[in-house]
Residue frames as a rotation matrix with the C-alpha (Angstrom) as fourth column:
MET 1
-0.263 0.251 -0.932 15.90
-0.965 -0.066 0.255 21.17
0.003 0.966 0.260 -6.20
PHE 2
-0.810 -0.095 -0.579 16.07
-0.221 0.963 0.151 17.44
0.544 0.251 -0.801 -5.78
SER 3
-0.849 0.519 -0.097 13.56
0.322 0.365 -0.874 17.29
-0.418 -0.773 -0.477 -2.86
ALA 4
-0.274 0.790 -0.548 11.08
-0.626 -0.579 -0.523 19.37
-0.730 0.200 0.653 -4.84
MET 5
-0.308 0.180 -0.934 11.26
-0.859 0.371 0.354 16.97
0.410 0.911 0.040 -7.79
ALA 6
-0.933 0.003 -0.361 10.89
0.118 0.948 -0.297 13.94
0.341 -0.320 -0.884 -5.46
ARG 7
-0.696 0.704 -0.139 7.88
0.043 -0.153 -0.987 15.53
-0.716 -0.694 0.076 -3.84
ALA 8
-0.255 0.563 -0.786 6.32
-0.904 -0.427 -0.012 16.35
-0.342 0.708 0.618 -7.18
ALA 9
-0.580 -0.024 -0.814 6.70
-0.511 0.789 0.340 12.74
0.635 0.613 -0.470 -8.32
THR 10
-0.952 0.239 -0.191 5.26
0.302 0.621 -0.724 11.39
-0.055 -0.746 -0.663 -5.05
THR 11
-0.467 0.824 -0.321 2.16
-0.110 -0.414 -0.903 13.57
-0.877 -0.387 0.284 -5.31
THR 12
-0.120 0.468 -0.876 1.34
-0.942 -0.333 -0.049 12.75
-0.315 0.819 0.481 -8.96
ASP 13
-0.217 -0.133 -0.967 1.67
-0.642 0.765 0.039 8.97
0.735 0.630 -0.252 -9.12
ALA 14
0.763 0.559 0.324 0.02
-0.610 0.461 0.644 6.14
0.211 -0.689 0.693 -7.18
PHE 15
0.610 -0.590 -0.529 3.14
0.424 0.807 -0.411 4.00
0.669 0.027 0.742 -7.53
ASN 16
-0.466 -0.805 0.368 5.34
0.124 -0.471 -0.874 6.59
0.876 -0.362 0.319 -5.82
ALA 17
-0.063 0.464 0.883 2.70
-0.814 -0.536 0.224 7.34
0.578 -0.705 0.412 -3.20
VAL 18
0.909 0.409 0.083 2.29
-0.378 0.719 0.584 3.75
0.179 -0.562 0.808 -2.10
ALA 19
0.274 -0.891 -0.362 6.12
0.209 0.423 -0.882 3.27
0.939 0.166 0.302 -2.10
GLU 20
-0.476 -0.361 0.802 6.12
-0.605 -0.527 -0.597 5.01
0.638 -0.769 0.032 1.37
PRO 21
-0.756 0.132 -0.642 5.44
0.371 0.893 -0.253 2.38
0.540 -0.430 -0.724 4.08
ARG 22
-0.853 0.426 -0.301 3.47
0.157 -0.340 -0.927 4.68
-0.498 -0.838 0.223 6.31
ARG 23
-0.465 0.675 -0.573 1.17
-0.871 -0.465 0.159 5.55
-0.160 0.573 0.804 3.43
ARG 24
-0.451 0.302 -0.840 0.56
-0.303 0.833 0.463 1.86
0.839 0.463 -0.285 2.80
GLN 25
-0.870 0.188 -0.456 -0.28
0.493 0.394 -0.776 1.47
0.034 -0.900 -0.435 6.51
ILE 26
-0.686 0.639 -0.348 -2.83
-0.392 -0.728 -0.563 4.21
-0.613 -0.250 0.750 6.17
LEU 27
-0.365 0.506 -0.781 -4.33
-0.857 0.147 0.495 2.57
0.365 0.850 0.380 3.09
ASP 28
-0.698 0.054 -0.714 -4.46
0.184 0.977 -0.105 -0.82
0.692 -0.204 -0.693 4.94
VAL 29
-0.825 0.467 -0.320 -6.48
0.299 -0.120 -0.947 0.79
-0.481 -0.876 -0.040 7.79
LEU 30
-0.451 0.687 -0.570 -8.79
-0.713 -0.661 -0.233 2.59
-0.537 0.302 0.788 5.40
ALA 31
-0.690 0.238 -0.684 -9.43
-0.421 0.637 0.646 -0.61
0.589 0.733 -0.339 3.51
GLY 32
-0.789 0.395 -0.471 -11.38
0.598 0.672 -0.437 -1.63
0.143 -0.626 -0.766 6.66
GLY 33
0.306 0.951 0.047 -13.62
0.935 -0.310 0.175 1.37
0.181 -0.009 -0.984 6.40
GLU 34
0.385 -0.102 0.917 -13.78
0.088 -0.985 -0.147 5.18
0.919 0.138 -0.370 6.88
ARG 35
0.202 -0.340 -0.919 -11.80
0.978 0.125 0.168 6.65
0.058 -0.932 0.357 9.65
PRO 36
0.993 0.020 0.116 -11.27
0.005 -0.991 0.131 10.13
0.118 -0.129 -0.985 11.11
VAL 37
0.288 -0.952 0.106 -7.67
-0.330 -0.203 -0.922 11.46
0.899 0.230 -0.373 11.29
ASN 38
0.028 -0.325 0.945 -7.55
-0.989 -0.143 -0.020 10.96
0.142 -0.935 -0.326 15.06
ASP 39
0.839 0.275 0.468 -8.33
-0.346 0.935 0.071 7.24
-0.419 -0.222 0.881 14.66
LEU 40
0.811 -0.582 -0.064 -5.50
0.217 0.401 -0.890 6.90
0.544 0.708 0.451 12.20
VAL 41
0.043 -0.798 0.601 -3.09
-0.692 -0.457 -0.558 8.72
0.720 -0.392 -0.572 14.52
ASP 42
0.243 0.066 0.968 -4.08
-0.910 0.362 0.204 6.34
-0.337 -0.930 0.148 17.43
LEU 43
0.930 0.186 0.317 -4.00
-0.102 0.959 -0.265 3.12
-0.353 0.215 0.911 15.33
LEU 44
0.718 -0.689 0.097 -0.77
0.322 0.205 -0.924 3.86
0.617 0.695 0.369 13.61
ASP 45
0.644 -0.482 -0.594 0.93
0.613 -0.139 0.778 5.53
-0.458 -0.865 0.206 16.63
LEU 46
-0.298 -0.686 0.664 2.06
0.912 -0.409 -0.014 8.42
0.281 0.601 0.748 14.49
ALA 47
-0.697 0.016 -0.717 2.10
0.298 -0.903 -0.310 12.19
-0.652 -0.430 0.624 15.07
GLN 48
0.332 0.942 -0.037 -1.01
0.488 -0.205 -0.848 13.97
-0.807 0.264 -0.528 13.74
PRO 49
0.327 -0.221 -0.919 1.01
-0.603 -0.797 -0.023 16.25
-0.727 0.562 -0.395 11.46
LEU 50
-0.774 -0.633 -0.025 2.73
-0.466 0.542 0.700 13.24
-0.429 0.553 -0.714 9.85
VAL 51
-0.463 0.642 0.611 -0.59
0.618 0.728 -0.296 11.40
-0.635 0.241 -0.734 9.28
SER 52
0.505 0.630 -0.589 -2.05
0.083 -0.715 -0.694 14.67
-0.859 0.301 -0.414 7.78
LYS 53
-0.081 -0.662 -0.745 0.93
-0.785 -0.419 0.457 15.00
-0.615 0.621 -0.486 5.52
HIS 54
-0.922 -0.224 0.315 0.59
-0.024 0.847 0.531 11.45
-0.386 0.482 -0.786 4.20
LEU 55
-0.024 0.968 0.250 -3.20
0.642 0.207 -0.738 11.86
-0.766 0.143 -0.627 3.77
ARG 56
0.393 0.195 -0.899 -2.58
-0.360 -0.867 -0.346 14.86
-0.846 0.459 -0.270 1.68
VAL 57
-0.625 -0.656 -0.422 -0.31
-0.692 0.216 0.689 13.02
-0.361 0.723 -0.589 -0.64
LEU 58
-0.812 0.361 0.459 -2.76
0.407 0.913 0.001 10.12
-0.419 0.187 -0.889 -0.84
ARG 59
0.245 0.929 -0.277 -5.60
0.373 -0.354 -0.858 12.56
-0.895 0.107 -0.433 -1.54
GLU 60
0.064 -0.331 -0.941 -3.60
-0.604 -0.764 0.228 14.22
-0.795 0.553 -0.249 -4.23
VAL 61
-0.887 -0.368 -0.279 -3.15
-0.455 0.590 0.667 11.02
-0.081 0.719 -0.691 -6.17
GLY 62
-0.131 0.947 -0.294 -6.77
-0.854 0.043 0.519 10.09
0.504 0.319 0.803 -5.60
LEU 63
-0.607 -0.180 -0.774 -6.20
0.021 0.970 -0.242 7.13
0.794 -0.163 -0.585 -3.28
VAL 64
-0.606 0.506 -0.614 -8.38
0.768 0.169 -0.618 8.58
-0.209 -0.846 -0.491 -0.51
ASP 65
-0.149 0.661 0.735 -11.43
0.331 -0.667 0.667 10.66
0.932 0.343 -0.120 -0.38
VAL 66
-0.918 -0.120 -0.378 -12.42
0.396 -0.294 -0.870 12.94
-0.007 -0.948 0.317 2.48
ARG 67
-0.030 0.907 0.420 -15.70
0.381 -0.378 0.844 14.19
0.924 0.185 -0.334 3.71
ASP 68
-0.773 -0.131 0.621 -16.66
-0.459 -0.561 -0.689 16.45
0.439 -0.817 0.373 6.61
ALA 69
-0.028 0.741 -0.671 -18.66
0.542 0.575 0.613 14.81
0.840 -0.346 -0.418 9.37
GLY 70
0.867 0.315 -0.386 -19.44
0.496 -0.474 0.727 17.51
0.046 -0.822 -0.567 11.83
ARG 71
0.795 -0.603 -0.070 -16.13
-0.549 -0.763 0.341 18.87
-0.259 -0.233 -0.937 13.12
GLN 72
0.053 -0.719 0.693 -14.22
-0.067 0.690 0.721 15.80
-0.996 -0.085 -0.012 11.89
ARG 73
0.127 -0.123 -0.984 -12.75
-0.992 0.004 -0.128 15.00
0.019 0.992 -0.122 8.45
VAL 74
0.377 0.134 0.917 -13.36
-0.314 0.949 -0.010 11.38
-0.871 -0.284 0.400 7.62
TYR 75
-0.318 -0.619 -0.718 -11.16
-0.916 0.004 0.402 9.56
-0.246 0.786 -0.568 5.14
ARG 76
0.545 0.416 0.728 -11.96
-0.200 0.908 -0.369 6.51
-0.814 0.056 0.578 3.01
LEU 77
-0.439 -0.795 0.419 -10.10
0.087 0.427 0.900 4.44
-0.894 0.432 -0.119 0.51
ASN 78
0.689 0.499 -0.526 -10.57
-0.553 -0.106 -0.826 4.95
-0.468 0.860 0.203 -3.22
ALA 79
0.135 -0.653 0.745 -8.94
0.025 0.754 0.657 1.90
-0.991 -0.070 0.118 -4.63
VAL 80
0.924 0.299 0.238 -9.41
0.232 0.055 -0.971 2.75
-0.304 0.953 -0.018 -8.33
PRO 81
0.617 -0.757 -0.215 -5.95
-0.765 -0.512 -0.391 4.34
0.186 0.406 -0.895 -8.76
LEU 82
0.009 -0.651 0.759 -4.53
-0.736 0.510 0.446 1.11
-0.677 -0.562 -0.474 -7.33
LYS 83
0.818 0.419 0.394 -5.61
-0.028 0.714 -0.699 -0.79
-0.574 0.561 0.596 -10.40
ALA 84
0.761 -0.602 -0.243 -2.55
-0.471 -0.254 -0.845 0.41
0.447 0.757 -0.476 -12.27
VAL 85
-0.197 -0.784 0.588 -0.31
-0.979 0.185 -0.083 -0.90
-0.044 -0.593 -0.804 -9.46
HIS 86
0.253 0.398 0.882 -2.28
-0.395 0.874 -0.281 -4.24
-0.883 -0.278 0.378 -9.46
ASP 87
0.975 0.204 -0.084 -2.04
-0.146 0.311 -0.939 -4.62
-0.165 0.928 0.333 -13.21
TRP 88
0.323 -0.930 -0.174 1.76
-0.770 -0.152 -0.620 -4.04
0.550 0.334 -0.765 -13.17
VAL 89
-0.301 -0.444 0.844 2.34
-0.873 0.485 -0.056 -6.42
-0.385 -0.753 -0.533 -10.30
LYS 90
0.632 0.625 0.458 0.01
-0.333 0.753 -0.567 -9.06
-0.700 0.206 0.684 -11.93
GLY 91
0.749 -0.361 -0.555 2.53
-0.553 0.121 -0.824 -9.12
0.365 0.925 -0.109 -14.84
TYR 92
-0.389 -0.921 0.016 5.13
-0.804 0.331 -0.494 -10.73
0.450 -0.205 -0.869 -12.47
ALA 93
0.289 0.574 0.767 2.65
-0.869 0.493 -0.041 -13.28
-0.401 -0.655 0.641 -11.01
GLN 94
0.941 0.086 -0.327 3.50
-0.260 0.803 -0.537 -15.95
0.216 0.590 0.778 -13.63
ALA 95
0.039 -0.994 -0.104 7.26
-0.354 0.084 -0.932 -15.62
0.935 0.073 -0.348 -12.87
TRP 96
-0.404 -0.229 0.886 6.67
-0.912 0.025 -0.409 -15.99
0.071 -0.973 -0.219 -9.15
GLU 97
0.642 0.695 0.323 4.32
-0.698 0.705 -0.129 -18.99
-0.317 -0.142 0.938 -9.71
GLU 98
0.729 -0.421 -0.541 6.97
-0.153 0.669 -0.727 -20.71
0.668 0.613 0.423 -11.81
ARG 99
-0.329 -0.884 0.332 9.66
-0.572 -0.094 -0.815 -20.02
0.752 -0.458 -0.474 -9.12
PHE 100
-0.172 0.314 0.934 7.44
-0.944 0.219 -0.247 -21.36
-0.282 -0.924 0.258 -6.29
SER 101
0.861 0.493 -0.125 6.59
-0.503 0.790 -0.350 -24.39
-0.074 0.364 0.929 -8.44
ALA 102
0.374 -0.825 -0.422 10.29
-0.200 0.373 -0.906 -25.10
0.905 0.424 -0.026 -9.02
LEU 103
-0.477 -0.452 0.754 10.92
-0.784 -0.171 -0.597 -24.61
0.399 -0.876 -0.272 -5.28
ASP 104
0.435 0.709 0.556 8.06
-0.839 0.543 -0.035 -27.15
-0.327 -0.451 0.831 -4.52
ASP 105
0.845 -0.144 -0.515 9.77
-0.201 0.808 -0.555 -29.67
0.496 0.572 0.653 -6.85
VAL 106
-0.143 -0.989 0.027 13.11
-0.347 0.025 -0.937 -29.19
0.927 -0.143 -0.347 -5.05
LEU 107
-0.339 0.154 0.928 11.48
-0.941 -0.066 -0.333 -29.60
0.010 -0.986 0.167 -1.70
GLU 108
0.773 0.618 0.147 9.77
-0.609 0.786 -0.102 -32.79
-0.179 -0.011 0.984 -2.75
GLU 109
0.521 -0.654 -0.549 13.06
-0.101 0.591 -0.801 -34.18
0.848 0.472 0.241 -4.06
LEU 110
-0.486 -0.733 0.476 14.73
-0.570 -0.147 -0.808 -33.37
0.663 -0.664 -0.347 -0.74
LYS 111
0.098 0.598 0.796 11.98
-0.962 0.262 -0.078 -35.06
-0.255 -0.758 0.601 1.19
ALA 112
0.909 0.254 -0.332 12.22
-0.365 0.869 -0.334 -38.09
0.203 0.425 0.882 -0.99
GLU 113
0.066 -0.967 -0.248 16.00
-0.156 0.235 -0.959 -38.24
0.986 0.102 -0.135 -0.48
GLU 114
-0.481 -0.186 0.857 15.55
-0.848 -0.151 -0.509 -37.77
0.224 -0.971 -0.085 3.35
ASN 115
0.386 0.717 0.580 13.01
-0.825 0.550 -0.132 -40.65
-0.413 -0.427 0.804 3.38
GLY 116
-0.504 -0.792 0.345 15.28
-0.499 0.593 0.632 -42.77
-0.705 0.147 -0.694 1.27
THR 117
0.333 0.714 0.616 12.89
0.307 0.536 -0.787 -43.22
-0.892 0.451 -0.041 -1.56
């Protein structure tokens, strides 16, 4: 029962789909352009059934599109569903910027102490 619920969540939501590291790797490769499955298998050094499984999840949430090119299926990134992820993460950007700014201040103080100024 639990695994079915987890699978359903993964296949309906871009957030859950990109939570899996191998799926993020696939998206990273596809960000560089279209690729057939065999290229993804070779580039990621993963078994073909595993790559196909992840591609299915990414297709179901709309993160990749597929087209037939002769006997191959070619996949490409569809970044539109990632906008929700981007918008959510962007909300934390100010907090990170403030923390990095505070860290810069501390580092400058330490440098000044080290130089005796």
